[in-house]
N, C-alpha and C positions, 0 to 999 in steps of 0.2 A: 650148787655152782651156778653162776650167772654170766652169760655172755651176750654182749650186744653187738651192734653193727660196727663199732669202732675197731679197726684192725689191731691196735695195741692191746685190746682187752683179751685177745685170743690166747695171750700168754698165761692167762689164769686157768687154762684147762689143766686138769690133773694129769700126771704122767701116764696113768694107765688108760687114758682116753686115746683111741686111735684116730688120728687126723690124716686124711689122705689128700692134702693139698697138692702134693707132687705127682699124684697119679693122674692118668689121662681119663678123667671122668667124662662119660658121654653126656652131652648137654641138650639132648632132644627135649628135655622138659621145658625149654624156653620156646620151643616151636609152637606156632599157633595150631589149635585144634578145636573142633566143635564137639568133641567127645564129652559126654556127661559122666560125672562121677558115679560109678555103679556101686562100688564097695569101698567106701572111704575107710582107711585104717586109722582114723583119728577122730577125736571128739571135739566139737566146737563149744566154747564156753565164753560168753561175754565177760569182759574184764572191765567192770564199771570204774574201778580205781584208776587203771591206766587211761581210760577214756577221759575221766575228770581231770587227771593230771595234765594230759595233753591239751585239753581245752583251756584249762587255767593258765598254762604256760604261754599259749598263744595270745590269750586275752591280756595277760600281764605284759607281754612283749609289745603288743599294740598300744596299750595305755601308756607304757613307759616312753615309747617313741613320740606319741602325741604330746605328752607332757614336756618332753625334751624340746620339741619344736616351740611350744608355748613359752617355755622359759627363755629360749634363745630370742624369740620375738620381743619379749619384755626387756631383755638385756639390751637389745639394739635400740628399742624405743627410748630407754633411759639415756643412752648415749646421745641420741638426737636432742632430747630435752636439755641435757647438760650443755651441749654445744650452743643451743639457742639462748640459754640463760647466762651463758658466759659473758663477762664484761669485756673480754678481750676483743680486739678488732678482728673483724671477719677477713681473714687472709685468703689468698687463692688456695692455699693448702687446706685450710679448714673447709672451704666451700667444696673442694673436691672430696674431702673426707665425708662430708654430709651427703653428698650425692652417692657415694659408695655405700654408706649405711642405709640410705633410703632404698637403693636398688636391692640390697641384701634383704631388707625388710619385706619388700614386695615379693621377692622370691620365696622367703620363708612362709609368708602368709598364703601364697599360692600352694605351697607344699602342704600346709595345714588343711586348706580347703579340699585338696585332692585326697588327702589321707582320710578325712572325715567322710567324703563322698564314697570312698572305697570301704568304709567301715561296715556297712550293711552287707556288702558282698562277702567280705571276710567272715562276718558273723554267720552268714548262711552256710559258708563252707565249713566253719568250725562245727556247726550242728551236724554235719555229715560225717565227721571224723569219729570212728569207733575203734575200740581195741577188742580183739578177740584172741583167746588162748586156744591153740590147737594142741590138744593133749593126746597122750598115748602114741607119740611118734616113736617108732622103733629105733633102737640104737644104730643099726646098720644104715638107716635112712639119714639120721642126724650126722653120724661120723663121716660117712662117705660123700653124701650129697649136700649137706648144709653147712657144716663147719668149714670155714674158709671161702664159702660161696655167698655169704650173707650180703656183702656189698654188691655182688653181681645181680642177685635177686632184687635188691632194692633199686638198683639202676634200671633193671628191666621193668619193674613196676612203675617207676617214674616216667620212663619212655613210653610205656604202653598207656598209662593214664596220668598225664601231667596235671599238676595242680598249680595254683598261684605260686610264683617264686617266693612270695612272702613266707610260705610254709616250708622252711628249709629242712626241718626234721621229719617231714611227712612224705612218704610212708617210712615207718621204722620197724625193725625186727629185733627181738631179743630171744635168747635161748636159755632155758634152764633145764636141769635134769633131776630125776628122782627115780631111784630103784631101776636103773637101766632103761627107763623110758624118758622121753623128752617132751617139753612143752615149748612150742613156738608161739610167742606173743607178737601179733602184728597190729600196728596202729596205722590206720589209713581210712580211705573212703571205701564204700561198698565195692566199687570197681576194683580197688586194690585187693580186697579180700577175695573176690570172685576169681581174679587172675592167680592169686597165691594158691587157692585151692586147686586150680587146674595144674599148677606147677607140682603141688604135692602129689596129685594123682599120677602125673607122668613119672615122677621120681619113684613112686611105689611100684609102678609097672617095670621100671628099669632095675629095681632092687630085687 
């Protein structure tokens, strides 16, 4: 079974899985604490596949947006050339249209320069994104504290450790189960993982 952070995917949970969304769950696990994890009931395992997928998706998104800007610039340049080469008399309407196109061109070129200048910063952040599987999560922890709470946890991680707004899907959490134990896969920065582990520790104390 596979569950991600999208609310509509929770309908895929099998009928015999207990979900306590309507119960009044204590949420002290969002509270700040400096306590160190003494006896973690989970196993950390790097997920190179998820890490590569996240990095590739972000790189592809960036490349696609840059190419889209370039294509639009070329399209507007072609319009300008066609107007200049036209044998028709230059009317006030055509002159205004040329001014509009040239203004748009300058704006698009400015966006392209800004996007390229931002590229190195984005690449540096991509290198910081890692995916880790937190295995051996007990059923009671997953069913009572995690199912139905994924979005809340993601929002907490985003608020606690915000990243560039360009990275819409970071951090991300998915849940899979196997033999009554669960695996929580988290994709995010080191800060996101550190905070998530603190949350897990507090959840285990409450359970």
